[in-house]
Backbone as ProteinMPNN parsed JSONL, in Angstrom:
{"seq_chain_A": "MSKLNRQTVINLLLKQRNSIVDQAIKKQQDIPYYGDSDAPLIWHNEYNARNSLRLNKAGLYELKTMFKTYVIPLKQGFQVKNVHIKYLERELNYPYYLDNKQLILFNGKDSLDIKLQDGDLDKWARARYIDENYQEPPSLPEEKF", "coords_chain_A": {"N_chain_A": [[-14.731, 4.744, -0.638], [-13.46, 2.775, -3.119], [-11.503, -0.169, -3.325], [-8.417, -0.323, -5.006], [-7.399, -2.541, -7.715], [-4.992, -4.781, -8.886], [-4.826, -4.804, -11.758], [-5.967, -2.304, -12.401], [-4.09, -0.533, -11.414], [-1.852, -1.267, -12.943], [-2.824, -0.54, -15.524], [-3.101, 2.277, -15.173], [-0.322, 2.808, -14.826], [0.742, 2.027, -17.289], [-0.535, 3.842, -18.982], [0.646, 6.184, -18.073], [3.354, 5.708, -18.787], [3.088, 5.611, -21.57], [2.351, 8.25, -22.036], [4.696, 9.535, -21.21], [6.474, 8.505, -23.098], [5.357, 9.644, -25.424], [5.635, 12.353, -24.993], [8.443, 12.492, -25.007], [8.935, 11.871, -27.711], [7.777, 14.052, -28.95], [9.404, 16.132, -28.099], [11.614, 15.479, -29.196], [13.48, 13.811, -27.797], [15.439, 11.299, -26.13], [13.944, 8.127, -26.023], [12.502, 6.538, -23.345], [13.331, 3.287, -22.085], [11.404, 0.577, -21.086], [11.446, -2.119, -20.764], [9.634, -5.03, -20.385], [6.764, -4.077, -21.461], [4.111, -4.808, -21.46], [3.378, -6.168, -19.117], [4.381, -4.928, -16.46], [6.656, -5.722, -13.821], [5.968, -5.0, -10.863], [5.156, -5.727, -8.358], [5.452, -6.933, -4.997], [5.241, -9.683, -4.246], [4.891, -11.346, -6.727], [3.699, -13.636, -7.936], [2.55, -15.374, -5.997], [0.802, -14.029, -4.246], [-1.955, -12.984, -5.462], [-3.735, -10.858, -5.175], [-2.509, -8.914, -3.753], [-1.395, -5.64, -2.877], [1.127, -4.811, -2.373], [4.106, -3.236, -3.06], [7.248, -3.733, -4.922], [10.629, -2.503, -4.995], [11.081, -1.508, -7.575], [8.453, -0.986, -8.432], [7.758, 0.966, -6.543], [9.4, 3.078, -7.374], [8.348, 3.589, -9.839], [5.68, 4.253, -9.369], [5.909, 6.497, -7.79], [6.093, 8.607, -9.488], [3.522, 8.987, -10.364], [1.691, 9.311, -8.201], [1.096, 11.141, -5.209], [3.316, 10.806, -2.486], [3.413, 9.44, 0.853], [5.395, 9.201, 3.42], [6.195, 7.065, 6.001], [8.266, 6.88, 8.571], [9.698, 4.075, 10.183], [10.193, 2.7, 13.474], [13.406, 2.197, 15.036], [14.938, -0.941, 14.585], [12.641, -2.222, 13.785], [10.698, -5.034, 12.557], [9.236, -6.477, 9.799], [6.233, -8.211, 9.946], [3.948, -11.044, 9.463], [1.448, -10.313, 10.411], [1.363, -7.559, 10.142], [1.359, -7.334, 7.342], [-1.026, -8.675, 6.753], [-3.036, -6.991, 7.843], [-2.529, -4.58, 6.629], [-2.994, -5.248, 3.932], [-5.792, -5.702, 4.145], [-6.854, -3.296, 4.99], [-5.882, -1.112, 3.487], [-6.455, 0.879, 0.576], [-5.005, 1.637, -1.627], [-1.929, 0.968, -3.423], [1.116, 0.042, -1.624], [4.368, 0.477, -0.14], [6.605, -1.402, 1.755], [9.189, -1.884, 4.0], [11.749, -2.717, 6.374], [12.481, -0.266, 7.328], [10.794, 1.875, 6.523], [7.441, 2.775, 5.703], [5.657, 3.447, 2.832], [3.053, 5.197, 1.586], [0.285, 5.854, -0.627], [-1.96, 7.289, -0.296], [-3.635, 9.743, 1.445], [-5.576, 9.391, 3.468], [-5.132, 6.834, 4.46], [-2.579, 7.156, 5.366], [-2.916, 9.073, 7.392], [-4.457, 7.5, 9.183], [-2.57, 5.658, 10.087], [-0.664, 7.312, 11.165], [-1.972, 8.372, 13.302], [-1.574, 6.533, 15.207], [0.901, 7.137, 16.064], [2.666, 6.476, 13.971], [3.438, 3.911, 14.496], [3.506, 0.76, 13.503], [3.157, -1.635, 14.798], [1.388, -1.014, 16.913], [-0.775, -0.082, 15.406], [-1.556, -2.433, 13.927], [-2.196, -4.086, 16.134], [-4.436, -2.723, 17.135], [-6.183, -3.167, 15.088], [-6.462, -5.892, 15.273], [-7.701, -6.22, 17.718], [-10.141, -4.833, 17.239], [-11.2, -6.557, 15.401], [-11.523, -8.978, 16.799], [-13.05, -8.444, 18.91], [-15.563, -8.984, 21.329], [-18.887, -8.667, 22.398], [-19.598, -8.146, 25.838], [-21.111, -10.55, 28.038], [-24.577, -10.196, 28.7], [-25.749, -8.783, 31.716], [-27.657, -10.211, 34.353], [-31.012, -9.169, 34.878], [-31.727, -6.916, 37.435], [-33.929, -6.989, 40.166], [-35.764, -4.728, 41.901]], "CA_chain_A": [[-13.708, 4.604, -1.611], [-13.25, 1.411, -3.448], [-10.079, -0.635, -3.33], [-7.857, -0.561, -6.392], [-6.909, -3.827, -7.913], [-3.643, -4.757, -9.586], [-4.962, -4.453, -13.138], [-6.199, -0.887, -12.49], [-2.799, 0.137, -11.163], [-1.052, -1.506, -14.162], [-3.401, 0.284, -16.605], [-2.597, 3.604, -14.878], [1.152, 2.863, -15.038], [0.971, 1.964, -18.786], [-0.907, 5.156, -19.57], [1.743, 7.15, -17.665], [4.507, 5.361, -19.579], [2.774, 6.054, -22.908], [2.41, 9.736, -22.098], [6.093, 10.005, -21.187], [7.037, 8.243, -24.416], [4.777, 10.612, -26.41], [6.362, 13.665, -24.696], [9.844, 12.388, -25.442], [8.935, 11.965, -29.162], [7.414, 15.418, -29.365], [10.499, 17.015, -27.77], [12.796, 14.867, -29.919], [14.499, 13.368, -26.799], [15.571, 9.858, -26.052], [12.73, 7.452, -25.608], [12.875, 5.636, -22.239], [13.115, 1.861, -22.292], [10.743, 0.085, -19.883], [11.51, -3.539, -20.72], [8.361, -5.636, -20.686], [5.754, -2.967, -21.306], [2.791, -5.388, -21.297], [3.07, -6.511, -17.719], [5.528, -4.548, -15.556], [6.778, -6.488, -12.602], [6.085, -3.995, -9.829], [4.54, -6.258, -7.111], [6.402, -7.561, -4.087], [5.076, -11.076, -4.388], [4.249, -11.279, -8.091], [2.932, -14.8, -8.348], [1.825, -16.078, -4.945], [-0.329, -13.204, -3.63], [-2.52, -12.36, -6.662], [-4.588, -9.619, -4.899], [-1.737, -8.035, -2.907], [-1.001, -4.379, -3.435], [2.407, -4.435, -1.86], [5.004, -2.966, -4.188], [8.654, -3.889, -4.754], [11.366, -1.2, -5.223], [10.889, -0.987, -8.984], [7.124, -0.411, -8.409], [7.789, 2.207, -5.8], [9.994, 4.15, -8.167], [7.429, 3.977, -10.975], [4.435, 4.871, -8.911], [6.277, 7.78, -7.248], [5.898, 9.634, -10.598], [2.103, 9.129, -10.567], [0.958, 9.654, -7.03], [1.806, 11.786, -4.071], [3.725, 9.753, -1.471], [3.311, 9.69, 2.273], [6.418, 8.33, 3.953], [6.065, 6.887, 7.463], [9.487, 6.168, 9.065], [9.434, 3.02, 11.238], [11.163, 2.799, 14.619], [14.703, 1.442, 14.91], [14.775, -2.364, 14.938], [11.348, -2.793, 13.355], [10.712, -6.188, 11.686], [7.978, -6.761, 9.195], [5.638, -9.542, 10.383], [2.788, -11.412, 8.685], [0.242, -9.596, 10.907], [1.344, -6.281, 9.519], [0.907, -7.459, 5.954], [-2.41, -9.053, 6.757], [-3.975, -5.851, 8.119], [-2.325, -3.598, 5.56], [-3.755, -5.684, 2.775], [-7.203, -5.687, 4.366], [-7.34, -1.935, 5.277], [-5.421, -0.079, 2.5], [-7.163, 0.92, -0.707], [-3.991, 1.953, -2.625], [-0.642, 0.255, -3.226], [2.011, 0.556, -0.546], [5.704, -0.125, -0.094], [6.943, -1.631, 3.129], [10.417, -2.591, 4.364], [12.025, -2.596, 7.805], [12.793, 1.118, 7.681], [9.775, 2.782, 6.179], [6.236, 2.429, 4.956], [5.284, 4.485, 1.933], [1.661, 5.034, 1.17], [-0.132, 6.741, -1.764], [-3.291, 7.791, 0.028], [-3.522, 10.518, 2.646], [-6.43, 8.859, 4.534], [-4.465, 5.685, 4.985], [-1.429, 7.727, 6.093], [-3.444, 9.656, 8.637], [-4.905, 6.434, 10.06], [-1.436, 5.053, 10.722], [0.02, 8.349, 11.924], [-2.716, 8.548, 14.548], [-0.96, 5.588, 16.185], [2.334, 7.64, 16.133], [3.443, 5.777, 12.961], [3.823, 2.622, 15.021], [2.781, -0.191, 12.79], [2.726, -2.64, 15.735], [0.168, -0.539, 17.583], [-1.851, -0.042, 14.439], [-2.027, -3.798, 13.685], [-2.802, -4.56, 17.337], [-5.756, -2.088, 17.232], [-7.041, -3.856, 14.089], [-6.738, -7.182, 15.795], [-8.67, -6.019, 18.789], [-11.363, -4.468, 16.611], [-11.657, -7.788, 14.65], [-11.845, -10.05, 17.706], [-13.854, -7.89, 20.103], [-16.913, -9.59, 21.502], [-19.714, -7.981, 23.376], [-19.629, -8.904, 27.105], [-22.428, -11.129, 28.24], [-25.512, -9.346, 29.381], [-25.934, -9.05, 33.153], [-29.03, -10.564, 34.698], [-31.848, -8.056, 35.269], [-31.873, -6.827, 38.859], [-35.276, -6.63, 40.547], [-35.809, -3.91, 43.172]], "C_chain_A": [[-13.453, 3.137, -1.82], [-11.76, 1.11, -3.549], [-9.634, -0.86, -4.782], [-7.477, -1.98, -6.478], [-5.63, -3.691, -8.746], [-3.769, -4.311, -10.984], [-5.216, -2.946, -13.331], [-4.855, -0.102, -12.375], [-1.863, -0.064, -12.382], [-1.485, -0.677, -15.308], [-2.948, 1.721, -16.446], [-1.09, 3.799, -15.209], [1.451, 2.888, -16.555], [0.563, 3.281, -19.435], [0.176, 6.233, -19.283], [3.037, 6.912, -18.542], [4.279, 5.816, -21.036], [2.843, 7.577, -23.04], [3.883, 10.193, -22.077], [6.86, 9.674, -22.549], [6.606, 9.267, -25.477], [5.485, 12.003, -26.192], [7.755, 13.626, -25.216], [9.945, 12.482, -26.999], [8.715, 13.371, -29.623], [8.593, 16.362, -29.129], [11.804, 16.503, -28.419], [13.998, 14.433, -28.889], [14.633, 11.848, -26.896], [14.352, 9.235, -25.487], [13.127, 6.456, -24.524], [12.525, 4.175, -22.601], [12.562, 1.255, -20.947], [10.884, -1.439, -19.802], [10.217, -4.134, -21.145], [7.256, -4.685, -20.415], [4.339, -3.57, -21.091], [2.443, -5.741, -19.85], [4.286, -6.124, -16.846], [5.462, -5.291, -14.292], [7.083, -5.514, -11.45], [5.623, -4.422, -8.442], [5.58, -6.987, -6.328], [6.387, -9.087, -4.222], [4.289, -11.352, -5.661], [3.326, -12.418, -8.339], [2.133, -15.506, -7.26], [0.602, -15.326, -4.416], [-0.926, -12.361, -4.74], [-3.2, -11.038, -6.389], [-3.767, -8.61, -4.046], [-1.388, -6.741, -3.631], [0.361, -3.914, -2.903], [3.407, -4.324, -3.054], [6.445, -3.377, -3.882], [9.304, -2.521, -5.032], [11.074, -0.647, -6.593], [9.453, -0.337, -9.005], [7.044, 0.887, -7.69], [8.324, 3.332, -6.687], [9.076, 4.574, -9.294], [6.246, 4.68, -10.467], [4.658, 6.233, -8.228], [5.979, 8.969, -8.246], [4.38, 9.881, -10.825], [1.311, 9.653, -9.428], [1.791, 10.45, -6.06], [2.111, 10.696, -3.014], [3.654, 10.333, -0.098], [4.302, 8.731, 2.935], [6.201, 8.277, 5.562], [7.321, 6.157, 7.935], [9.085, 5.213, 10.216], [10.537, 3.086, 12.246], [12.316, 1.876, 14.346], [14.416, 0.01, 15.36], [13.458, -2.988, 14.531], [11.525, -3.95, 12.42], [9.355, -6.375, 11.141], [7.517, -8.125, 9.538], [4.381, -9.791, 9.489], [1.509, -10.587, 9.15], [0.216, -8.189, 10.358], [0.894, -6.328, 8.038], [-0.564, -7.781, 5.886], [-3.341, -7.83, 6.873], [-3.692, -4.716, 7.091], [-3.043, -3.928, 4.264], [-5.226, -5.534, 2.898], [-7.661, -4.219, 4.415], [-6.978, -0.956, 4.157], [-6.094, -0.24, 1.187], [-6.18, 1.098, -1.881], [-2.754, 1.074, -2.401], [0.185, 0.871, -2.16], [3.374, -0.167, -0.728], [6.117, -0.214, 1.36], [8.305, -2.411, 3.178], [10.659, -2.34, 5.851], [12.32, -1.163, 8.27], [11.697, 2.08, 7.424], [8.529, 2.134, 5.568], [5.819, 3.659, 4.098], [3.987, 4.219, 1.398], [1.383, 6.055, 0.032], [-1.456, 7.304, -1.534], [-3.192, 8.51, 1.347], [-4.34, 10.037, 3.744], [-5.745, 7.706, 5.267], [-3.24, 6.145, 5.887], [-1.795, 8.302, 7.443], [-3.808, 8.578, 9.623], [-3.684, 5.841, 10.805], [-0.672, 6.11, 11.581], [-0.738, 8.681, 13.212], [-2.217, 7.593, 15.637], [0.573, 5.909, 16.219], [3.229, 6.939, 15.072], [3.967, 4.453, 13.424], [2.929, 1.539, 14.429], [2.296, -1.385, 13.752], [1.49, -2.282, 16.459], [-1.004, -0.618, 16.655], [-2.426, -1.433, 14.128], [-2.764, -4.392, 14.944], [-4.214, -3.99, 17.494], [-6.65, -2.803, 16.244], [-7.394, -5.232, 14.61], [-7.799, -7.17, 16.832], [-10.034, -5.704, 18.245], [-11.996, -5.765, 15.973], [-12.146, -8.796, 15.651], [-12.655, -9.643, 18.957], [-15.211, -8.562, 20.146], [-17.632, -8.777, 22.597], [-19.737, -8.821, 24.669], [-21.042, -9.443, 27.26], [-23.285, -10.174, 29.038], [-25.672, -9.779, 30.842], [-27.421, -9.382, 33.407], [-29.755, -9.247, 35.159], [-31.963, -8.04, 36.847], [-33.356, -6.375, 39.201], [-35.183, -5.848, 41.879], [-37.106, -4.118, 43.868]], "O_chain_A": [[-13.258, 2.363, -0.883], [-10.917, 1.969, -3.807], [-10.317, -1.456, -5.615], [-7.242, -2.616, -5.451], [-5.275, -2.614, -9.224], [-2.946, -3.517, -11.44], [-4.742, -2.365, -14.307], [-4.57, 0.829, -13.129], [-1.17, 0.867, -12.793], [-0.644, -0.139, -16.029], [-2.476, 2.341, -17.399], [-0.678, 4.808, -15.782], [2.289, 3.656, -17.029], [1.243, 3.773, -20.336], [0.537, 7.043, -20.136], [3.69, 7.869, -18.957], [5.195, 6.351, -21.66], [3.334, 8.107, -24.036], [4.274, 11.101, -22.81], [7.711, 10.425, -23.027], [7.406, 9.69, -26.312], [5.857, 12.684, -27.148], [8.231, 14.598, -25.804], [10.881, 13.075, -27.534], [9.362, 13.846, -30.556], [8.767, 17.311, -29.892], [12.897, 17.026, -28.206], [15.191, 14.651, -29.098], [13.957, 11.218, -27.709], [13.768, 9.768, -24.544], [13.996, 5.614, -24.752], [11.563, 3.898, -23.317], [13.153, 1.4, -19.877], [10.451, -2.008, -18.801], [9.716, -3.771, -22.21], [6.846, -4.498, -19.27], [3.46, -2.876, -20.58], [1.29, -5.605, -19.44], [5.123, -6.977, -16.55], [4.39, -5.494, -13.722], [8.235, -5.242, -11.11], [5.671, -3.651, -7.483], [6.49, -7.592, -6.895], [7.45, -9.703, -4.302], [3.08, -11.574, -5.595], [2.251, -12.218, -8.904], [1.14, -16.169, -7.56], [-0.461, -15.899, -4.177], [-0.522, -11.221, -4.971], [-3.247, -10.176, -7.265], [-4.292, -7.564, -3.666], [-1.122, -6.737, -4.832], [0.688, -2.73, -2.989], [3.503, -5.209, -3.904], [6.844, -3.377, -2.718], [8.619, -1.526, -5.269], [10.844, 0.552, -6.752], [9.292, 0.755, -9.55], [6.365, 1.816, -8.129], [7.746, 4.418, -6.732], [9.02, 5.746, -9.665], [5.813, 5.654, -11.084], [3.725, 7.027, -8.1], [5.677, 10.099, -7.865], [4.011, 10.893, -11.422], [0.338, 10.378, -9.638], [3.022, 10.432, -6.093], [1.295, 9.825, -2.712], [3.809, 11.537, 0.109], [4.033, 7.531, 2.989], [6.062, 9.285, 6.255], [7.442, 4.949, 7.73], [8.257, 5.53, 11.07], [11.666, 3.47, 11.94], [12.235, 0.929, 13.563], [13.749, -0.222, 16.368], [13.173, -4.135, 14.875], [12.401, -3.904, 11.556], [8.386, -6.432, 11.899], [8.269, -9.095, 9.449], [3.85, -8.874, 8.863], [0.646, -10.245, 8.341], [-0.869, -7.656, 10.124], [0.149, -5.466, 7.571], [-1.283, -7.226, 5.055], [-4.291, -7.672, 6.107], [-4.612, -3.973, 6.75], [-3.609, -3.066, 3.593], [-5.899, -5.268, 1.902], [-8.751, -3.913, 3.932], [-7.748, -0.027, 3.913], [-6.295, -1.359, 0.715], [-6.507, 0.74, -3.012], [-2.565, 0.513, -1.322], [0.021, 2.039, -1.808], [3.489, -1.22, -1.354], [6.003, 0.754, 2.112], [8.503, -3.42, 2.502], [9.788, -1.774, 6.512], [12.395, -0.896, 9.469], [11.668, 3.105, 8.105], [8.604, 1.053, 4.984], [5.658, 4.763, 4.62], [3.751, 3.165, 0.808], [2.163, 6.977, -0.207], [-2.081, 7.78, -2.482], [-2.697, 7.926, 2.311], [-3.944, 10.199, 4.898], [-5.771, 7.61, 6.494], [-2.96, 5.598, 6.954], [-1.136, 8.084, 8.46], [-3.5, 8.713, 10.807], [-3.76, 5.559, 12.001], [-0.106, 5.767, 12.619], [-0.142, 9.238, 14.134], [-2.418, 7.826, 16.829], [1.399, 5.011, 16.387], [4.438, 6.83, 15.278], [4.874, 3.906, 12.797], [1.76, 1.408, 14.794], [1.251, -2.002, 13.551], [0.606, -3.121, 16.628], [-2.071, -1.123, 17.002], [-3.645, -1.596, 14.071], [-3.779, -5.079, 14.829], [-5.11, -4.705, 17.944], [-7.819, -3.027, 16.56], [-8.516, -5.698, 14.409], [-8.699, -8.01, 16.833], [-11.02, -6.253, 18.737], [-13.208, -5.969, 16.042], [-13.149, -9.452, 15.37], [-12.876, -10.42, 19.886], [-15.904, -8.686, 19.137], [-17.033, -8.293, 23.557], [-19.875, -10.043, 24.616], [-22.012, -8.909, 26.722], [-22.812, -9.453, 29.915], [-25.723, -10.968, 31.156], [-28.308, -8.868, 32.727], [-29.14, -8.36, 35.75], [-32.265, -9.064, 37.461], [-33.902, -5.478, 38.558], [-34.573, -6.311, 42.843], [-37.338, -3.536, 44.928]]}, "name": "protein", "num_of_chains": 1, "seq": "MSKLNRQTVINLLLKQRNSIVDQAIKKQQDIPYYGDSDAPLIWHNEYNARNSLRLNKAGLYELKTMFKTYVIPLKQGFQVKNVHIKYLERELNYPYYLDNKQLILFNGKDSLDIKLQDGDLDKWARARYIDENYQEPPSLPEEKF"}
C-alpha cells in the first residue's frame, strides 16, 4: 500500500465537498460554506512539516465524513512526544489525528498494528525504535573439535 500525500487527501476532500454542494443544490437545501475551498487548512502543522499527515481538529471533522475512523483511547496522563510523531509519520499511510487523549486513524491495518501493543503508543514507538536500531550480534569464532 502506498502512502497518501497531502495533495491526494486535499483532492479527495474537495471532491467530497463538491458532491455535498451538488446534492444540496439538487435537493434545494442550503449550500454549505467551506471558506477557502482551494486549499483547506486541515493539517496540524500547515507550513513547517510539508509532508506530515497529522490532522488538526478541523481536518478530523472533515475527513470523518469520508473515511471510517478507528479510535484508540490513550492512557490517562499520556503526553505526545516527538518520538511518537516521528514513528507515526514514518509508519502510517493515511492521515491521523493525535492529541493527549486519543489517536484517531483512518486505516484498519494501522489501527490493528497499534492495538497489538494494547493501544499503548509508548510501547509501539519503543518497538519501532528497537527495530530501527537493532544490530546483529558479532559472529562467534568457529569452534574446532
